[in-house]
N, C-alpha and C positions, 0 to 999 in steps of 0.2 A: 862799209857805207861810209862815206865820205859826211862828216859834219861841219858847218860853219858856225864860228861861234864871236859874239861881239858883247862888250862890256864898255858902258860911258859910267864914268864917276862923277857925281855929282852934277848933272844937267841942270843947269839953272831954272829958276821957277819964268816959265816963258819960252822956254828954251825949245829947239827942235834938231832935229837929226835927218836930212833929206833921205838918204839911204843909209843905213845901218850895214849894209852889206857890200855897200861901193867900194870896187878894189880888192874884193875877197875872190880867190880863186873858181868859186863857182858863182858869181853874181851873175854871169852868163852861163847858162846849163850847156856843159860839151857834149850832153847824151839826152836821150829821153830819160825821165825818171818821175819818182814818185817825192814830193817833199813835204815835212811835216817842220812848222814852227812852233817853237815855245818861245814865251814872252813874259817877263817877271820886272817886277820894280820893286822899289826898298819901301813902296807906300802909294798912296792914293792920288789920283790925278795925272796918270800917265796913259796918254792915247797913244792908238799906232794905226797905220794905214798898212797892210799887208798886200801885195799884188803878186801874182805868179804867172809871169806872161801876159795875157790879155787879160785873165780871172782876177777881179777885184774880190780877196777873201774877207776881207772887214776894212772899214773906211769910219777912222776916227773913235775905235772902240776902244772901251778899257780895257785894261791887262792887268793880271794878276798883281796882288800887292805880296807875294809870299817872302820876299827881301831875302832871296838866295838865287842861286844858277838854276836855269828849269830842269827839272826833275822828269823823268820819262815814265809812264804816260800821262801822269797828270797835267802838266803844264802846256804838253803838246797839244792844242786844242784846234788847230789849222792845218789842213792838208790839201793837197791839191795835184794833180798829174800835171808834167811840165816838159813841154819839147823840147829838142836840141835848138839852142841857139836863145831860148827866151829866156827872159831878164827876171831875177827876185829883187823885190825892193819892199823894206820894210821903213816907212817912215814913223819916227816917232814925236813926240809934241809933248811936253810938262806942262800941264793947265794948274798944277797945285802953285801954292806960294810959297814952297820951298824948293831946295834942289832936290833930284832923286837919283839915287843908282837904277841902272835899267841893264837888264841882260838878256840876248837874243840869243838861241840856238837854232840852226835848222839841219836836220837830218834828212840825208838823201840817199835815196834807194835806186841805183841806176836801173832801167828797164830795156830787157830786149836780148 
């Protein structure tokens, strides 16, 4: 089962990441599959927008403040089915007054 991981160290206050999965091997799905997203920050104030193909799974929602790499299953709170060729997008925004570390993990299960 493939997994995409991403970590940003010290995303500045007010900073953002357009797509944490940009350029990753599975940004565009090479097959039909089920995806699960784990998002964790080092403190409060980080929001994410998560898109799987044409499905918006979360828009500007707060993510976990657990301050560690996402653990399965407790941190994987979003899931969806995605078709071959569809794009995975995880947009991150730090609304806190201080920098934050952010971890993103996407578990991918091929279907078919």
